[in-house]
N, CA, C and O atoms as CSV, one atom per row, in Angstrom:
chain,resi,resn,atom,element,x,y,z
A,1,MET,N,N,-27.116,-98.076,182.742
A,1,MET,CA,C,-27.901,-98.764,181.724
A,1,MET,C,C,-27.346,-98.419,180.339
A,1,MET,O,O,-27.225,-97.249,179.977
A,2,ILE,N,N,-27.020,-99.437,179.594
A,2,ILE,CA,C,-26.522,-99.245,178.230
A,2,ILE,C,C,-27.608,-99.708,177.266
A,2,ILE,O,O,-28.069,-100.848,177.335
A,3,LEU,N,N,-28.006,-98.825,176.382
A,3,LEU,CA,C,-29.044,-99.154,175.411
A,3,LEU,C,C,-28.398,-99.615,174.115
A,3,LEU,O,O,-27.386,-99.068,173.678
A,4,ASP,N,N,-28.990,-100.614,173.519
A,4,ASP,CA,C,-28.457,-101.178,172.287
A,4,ASP,C,C,-29.161,-100.576,171.070
A,4,ASP,O,O,-29.607,-101.295,170.175
A,5,PHE,N,N,-29.251,-99.252,171.055
A,5,PHE,CA,C,-29.887,-98.546,169.950
A,5,PHE,C,C,-28.959,-97.472,169.428
A,5,PHE,O,O,-28.139,-96.919,170.162
A,6,GLU,N,N,-29.104,-97.188,168.148
A,6,GLU,CA,C,-28.402,-96.079,167.506
A,6,GLU,C,C,-29.410,-95.316,166.665
A,6,GLU,O,O,-30.394,-95.898,166.210
A,7,PRO,N,N,-29.187,-94.025,166.448
A,7,PRO,CA,C,-30.071,-93.306,165.531
A,7,PRO,C,C,-30.150,-94.022,164.186
A,7,PRO,O,O,-29.140,-94.444,163.622
A,8,GLY,N,N,-31.373,-94.144,163.693
A,8,GLY,CA,C,-31.614,-94.840,162.433
A,8,GLY,C,C,-32.141,-96.248,162.618
A,8,GLY,O,O,-32.703,-96.822,161.685
A,9,ASP,N,N,-31.968,-96.826,163.821
A,9,ASP,CA,C,-32.487,-98.171,164.078
A,9,ASP,C,C,-34.005,-98.172,164.000
A,9,ASP,O,O,-34.657,-97.202,164.386
A,10,LYS,N,N,-34.561,-99.267,163.498
A,10,LYS,CA,C,-36.007,-99.463,163.467
A,10,LYS,C,C,-36.418,-100.245,164.708
A,10,LYS,O,O,-35.779,-101.233,165.070
A,11,VAL,N,N,-37.501,-99.790,165.364
A,11,VAL,CA,C,-37.957,-100.409,166.602
A,11,VAL,C,C,-39.482,-100.479,166.632
A,11,VAL,O,O,-40.169,-99.816,165.854
A,12,VAL,N,N,-39.999,-101.308,167.561
A,12,VAL,CA,C,-41.417,-101.302,167.890
A,12,VAL,C,C,-41.542,-101.184,169.399
A,12,VAL,O,O,-40.683,-101.654,170.145
A,13,ASN,N,N,-42.619,-100.550,169.836
A,13,ASN,CA,C,-42.944,-100.485,171.254
A,13,ASN,C,C,-43.773,-101.728,171.540
A,13,ASN,O,O,-44.896,-101.848,171.050
A,14,THR,N,N,-43.238,-102.645,172.320
A,14,THR,CA,C,-43.898,-103.934,172.526
A,14,THR,C,C,-45.259,-103.792,173.204
A,14,THR,O,O,-46.123,-104.650,173.025
A,15,ALA,N,N,-45.466,-102.732,173.975
A,15,ALA,CA,C,-46.743,-102.525,174.650
A,15,ALA,C,C,-47.767,-101.811,173.764
A,15,ALA,O,O,-48.963,-101.844,174.055
A,16,ASN,N,N,-47.310,-101.166,172.687
A,16,ASN,CA,C,-48.188,-100.404,171.788
A,16,ASN,C,C,-47.818,-100.692,170.341
A,16,ASN,O,O,-47.372,-99.802,169.616
A,17,LYS,N,N,-48.006,-101.931,169.929
A,17,LYS,CA,C,-47.598,-102.298,168.566
A,17,LYS,C,C,-48.399,-101.566,167.500
A,17,LYS,O,O,-47.963,-101.466,166.353
A,18,ASP,N,N,-49.588,-101.047,167.877
A,18,ASP,CA,C,-50.384,-100.292,166.909
A,18,ASP,C,C,-49.749,-98.955,166.554
A,18,ASP,O,O,-50.192,-98.298,165.613
A,19,TRP,N,N,-48.703,-98.533,167.298
A,19,TRP,CA,C,-47.963,-97.329,166.933
A,19,TRP,C,C,-47.209,-97.538,165.633
A,19,TRP,O,O,-46.833,-96.569,164.973
A,20,GLY,N,N,-46.984,-98.785,165.259
A,20,GLY,CA,C,-46.255,-99.105,164.036
A,20,GLY,C,C,-44.750,-99.127,164.273
A,20,GLY,O,O,-44.269,-99.077,165.405
A,21,ILE,N,N,-44.046,-99.203,163.184
A,21,ILE,CA,C,-42.582,-99.226,163.232
A,21,ILE,C,C,-42.075,-97.812,163.462
A,21,ILE,O,O,-42.569,-96.854,162.867
A,22,GLY,N,N,-41.087,-97.699,164.329
A,22,GLY,CA,C,-40.494,-96.399,164.604
A,22,GLY,C,C,-39.024,-96.376,164.234
A,22,GLY,O,O,-38.366,-97.415,164.174
A,23,GLN,N,N,-38.525,-95.189,163.990
A,23,GLN,CA,C,-37.101,-95.012,163.712
A,23,GLN,C,C,-36.504,-94.150,164.818
A,23,GLN,O,O,-36.990,-93.055,165.102
A,24,VAL,N,N,-35.437,-94.664,165.440
A,24,VAL,CA,C,-34.767,-93.936,166.512
A,24,VAL,C,C,-34.150,-92.666,165.943
A,24,VAL,O,O,-33.414,-92.704,164.957
A,25,GLN,N,N,-34.466,-91.527,166.589
A,25,GLN,CA,C,-33.939,-90.233,166.165
A,25,GLN,C,C,-32.734,-89.823,167.002
A,25,GLN,O,O,-31.725,-89.361,166.469
A,26,SER,N,N,-32.849,-89.998,168.330
A,26,SER,CA,C,-31.748,-89.619,169.227
A,26,SER,C,C,-31.871,-90.393,170.528
A,26,SER,O,O,-32.932,-90.922,170.859
A,27,ILE,N,N,-30.761,-90.447,171.261
A,27,ILE,CA,C,-30.700,-91.108,172.559
A,27,ILE,C,C,-29.921,-90.198,173.501
A,27,ILE,O,O,-28.765,-89.863,173.242
A,28,ILE,N,N,-30.565,-89.801,174.596
A,28,ILE,CA,C,-29.906,-88.993,175.621
A,28,ILE,C,C,-30.219,-89.661,176.954
A,28,ILE,O,O,-31.365,-89.665,177.404
A,29,ASN,N,N,-29.188,-90.225,177.580
A,29,ASN,CA,C,-29.348,-91.009,178.800
A,29,ASN,C,C,-30.344,-92.141,178.530
A,29,ASN,O,O,-30.119,-92.944,177.624
A,30,GLU,N,N,-31.439,-92.222,179.293
A,30,GLU,CA,C,-32.433,-93.285,179.060
A,30,GLU,C,C,-33.562,-92.828,178.143
A,30,GLU,O,O,-34.485,-93.595,177.868
A,31,LYS,N,N,-33.499,-91.587,177.670
A,31,LYS,CA,C,-34.569,-91.046,176.827
A,31,LYS,C,C,-34.255,-91.304,175.350
A,31,LYS,O,O,-33.241,-90.851,174.819
A,32,VAL,N,N,-35.156,-92.042,174.713
A,32,VAL,CA,C,-34.990,-92.380,173.300
A,32,VAL,C,C,-36.106,-91.686,172.525
A,32,VAL,O,O,-37.284,-91.932,172.785
A,33,THR,N,N,-35.750,-90.833,171.588
A,33,THR,CA,C,-36.745,-90.181,170.738
A,33,THR,C,C,-36.930,-91.044,169.496
A,33,THR,O,O,-35.981,-91.358,168.778
A,34,VAL,N,N,-38.203,-91.421,169.268
A,34,VAL,CA,C,-38.533,-92.319,168.170
A,34,VAL,C,C,-39.651,-91.699,167.348
A,34,VAL,O,O,-40.617,-91.178,167.907
A,35,ASN,N,N,-39.529,-91.750,166.029
A,35,ASN,CA,C,-40.577,-91.282,165.133
A,35,ASN,C,C,-41.337,-92.514,164.638
A,35,ASN,O,O,-40.830,-93.275,163.813
A,36,PHE,N,N,-42.570,-92.706,165.154
A,36,PHE,CA,C,-43.389,-93.866,164.797
A,36,PHE,C,C,-44.268,-93.536,163.601
A,36,PHE,O,O,-44.707,-92.398,163.439
A,37,GLU,N,N,-44.523,-94.544,162.758
A,37,GLU,CA,C,-45.272,-94.309,161.527
A,37,GLU,C,C,-46.736,-93.948,161.774
A,37,GLU,O,O,-47.329,-93.244,160.956
A,38,ASN,N,N,-47.343,-94.408,162.880
A,38,ASN,CA,C,-48.766,-94.154,163.098
A,38,ASN,C,C,-49.068,-93.063,164.121
A,38,ASN,O,O,-50.178,-92.532,164.129
A,39,VAL,N,N,-48.114,-92.714,164.983
A,39,VAL,CA,C,-48.391,-91.719,166.032
A,39,VAL,C,C,-47.380,-90.586,166.080
A,39,VAL,O,O,-47.481,-89.705,166.933
A,40,GLY,N,N,-46.417,-90.595,165.186
A,40,GLY,CA,C,-45.445,-89.511,165.147
A,40,GLY,C,C,-44.335,-89.671,166.172
A,40,GLY,O,O,-44.020,-90.780,166.604
A,41,LYS,N,N,-43.752,-88.546,166.550
A,41,LYS,CA,C,-42.566,-88.540,167.411
A,41,LYS,C,C,-42.948,-88.721,168.870
A,41,LYS,O,O,-43.840,-88.042,169.378
A,42,LYS,N,N,-42.261,-89.650,169.545
A,42,LYS,CA,C,-42.465,-89.907,170.971
A,42,LYS,C,C,-41.109,-89.952,171.656
A,42,LYS,O,O,-40.133,-90.455,171.099
A,43,VAL,N,N,-41.062,-89.418,172.876
A,43,VAL,CA,C,-39.868,-89.541,173.707
A,43,VAL,C,C,-40.148,-90.666,174.691
A,43,VAL,O,O,-41.059,-90.570,175.513
A,44,ILE,N,N,-39.362,-91.726,174.604
A,44,ILE,CA,C,-39.568,-92.942,175.378
A,44,ILE,C,C,-38.543,-92.995,176.504
A,44,ILE,O,O,-37.348,-92.813,176.272
A,45,ASN,N,N,-39.010,-93.244,177.716
A,45,ASN,CA,C,-38.095,-93.503,178.826
A,45,ASN,C,C,-37.816,-95.002,178.820
A,45,ASN,O,O,-38.690,-95.802,179.155
A,46,ALA,N,N,-36.606,-95.378,178.443
A,46,ALA,CA,C,-36.255,-96.790,178.277
A,46,ALA,C,C,-36.256,-97.558,179.589
A,46,ALA,O,O,-36.221,-98.788,179.582
A,47,LYS,N,N,-36.296,-96.850,180.722
A,47,LYS,CA,C,-36.425,-97.537,182.008
A,47,LYS,C,C,-37.826,-98.106,182.179
A,47,LYS,O,O,-38.007,-99.122,182.850
A,48,ASN,N,N,-38.821,-97.453,181.574
A,48,ASN,CA,C,-40.219,-97.810,181.793
A,48,ASN,C,C,-40.894,-98.502,180.620
A,48,ASN,O,O,-41.881,-99.213,180.807
A,49,ILE,N,N,-40.379,-98.305,179.421
A,49,ILE,CA,C,-41.017,-98.841,178.215
A,49,ILE,C,C,-39.997,-99.663,177.433
A,49,ILE,O,O,-38.863,-99.233,177.220
A,50,THR,N,N,-40.415,-100.839,177.014
A,50,THR,CA,C,-39.521,-101.720,176.276
A,50,THR,C,C,-39.652,-101.480,174.781
A,50,THR,O,O,-40.740,-101.560,174.211
A,51,LEU,N,N,-38.529,-101.189,174.168
A,51,LEU,CA,C,-38.469,-101.095,172.707
A,51,LEU,C,C,-37.754,-102.336,172.190
A,51,LEU,O,O,-36.774,-102.795,172.776
A,52,GLU,N,N,-38.255,-102.866,171.093
A,52,GLU,CA,C,-37.648,-104.039,170.489
A,52,GLU,C,C,-37.089,-103.647,169.135
A,52,GLU,O,O,-37.801,-103.120,168.280
A,53,LYS,N,N,-35.809,-103.911,168.953
A,53,LYS,CA,C,-35.159,-103.571,167.684
A,53,LYS,C,C,-35.595,-104.550,166.605
A,53,LYS,O,O,-35.694,-105.754,166.842
A,54,ILE,N,N,-35.852,-104.017,165.421
A,54,ILE,CA,C,-36.195,-104.842,164.260
A,54,ILE,C,C,-34.933,-105.033,163.445
A,54,ILE,O,O,-34.317,-104.064,163.001
A,55,ASN,N,N,-34.553,-106.271,163.252
A,55,ASN,CA,C,-33.371,-106.570,162.443
A,55,ASN,C,C,-33.776,-106.657,160.986
A,55,ASN,O,O,-34.713,-107.369,160.625
A,56,ASN,N,N,-33.057,-105.926,160.162
A,56,ASN,CA,C,-33.315,-105.971,158.723
A,56,ASN,C,C,-32.619,-107.182,158.135
A,56,ASN,O,O,-31.398,-107.314,158.218
A,57,GLY,N,N,-33.414,-108.072,157.535
A,57,GLY,CA,C,-32.849,-109.258,156.932
A,57,GLY,C,C,-33.045,-110.391,157.846
A,57,GLY,O,O,-32.639,-111.512,157.536
């Protein structure tokens, strides 16, 4: 599985949009650490949870 994320990317958790916008901190295998504006830092298993990248512009 290849993830299309890099540290610094802005994302939303499509299942929990109330978490707000998150910024990718690190990616190790399928584990993506994201710092969300409303709930803080979460470690997301990309196999189980869909993150959607926000394109700036």
